[in-house]
N, C-alpha and C positions, 0 to 999 in steps of 0.2 A: 135644516139648511136648503138652499136652493142650489141648482145646477148653475156652473158658470155660463154664460151666455155665450153663444158661438156667434160670430160676425160673418154675415153673408157677404161672399165676395163681389165687388160692382159686375163682374161678368154674370154671376148668376141671377143677380137683379134685373139686368138688360135682358136674359133668357127669360124670366119669368115673365116682364112685361111684352115681349115678343109673342109667348104663347097666349096671353090675354089679347092684344092686338090682332093676331093672326085669326084667332077663333072667331073674334068679331066679324072679321072681314070674311071668313069664310061662311059665317052665318048669314050676313048681309047679302054676300053673292050666291047663296044658295036661295034665298028668300026672294030675290029680284030676277032669280033664273039666269044668272051671269056665271058661266062656266069659267071664264078667264079671270074672274075676280077670285073666285073661289080656290082657283088652283093657286093664285099669287098667295092667298092666305095660308094655304096649306104649307106652300114653302117657308112662309114666315113660321108656321107653328113648328115645323121640323126642323128648322134652324134654331128656335128657341129652345126647343127640348135638348138639342145637342149641346148648345151653349151651356144651358143651365146645368143638365147632367155631367159635362166635362170640368165646369167650374167646381161643383159640389164635390166630385170627386179628387180633384187636384187640391182644393183646401182640407180636404178629410186626411189626405196623404201627408200634407205638410203639417197639420195639427198631432198626425200620430208620430212624426219625425222630431218634432218639438218634445213630445212627452218621454221618450227613450233616452 
């Protein structure tokens, strides 16, 4: 038997997207030696990480509540 599929919340999807896009912006800013662009991308990465982790923890707590 396979495990039941856990659905990823929308906020977690947005967090992952921010992580990826922010990482690309940081890389491009570093490559072109634009510190401001890299700093903006770093903010996106941090925001995406916080959003993803928060949504994941909240979804896990909600799933545990339903099981009990």
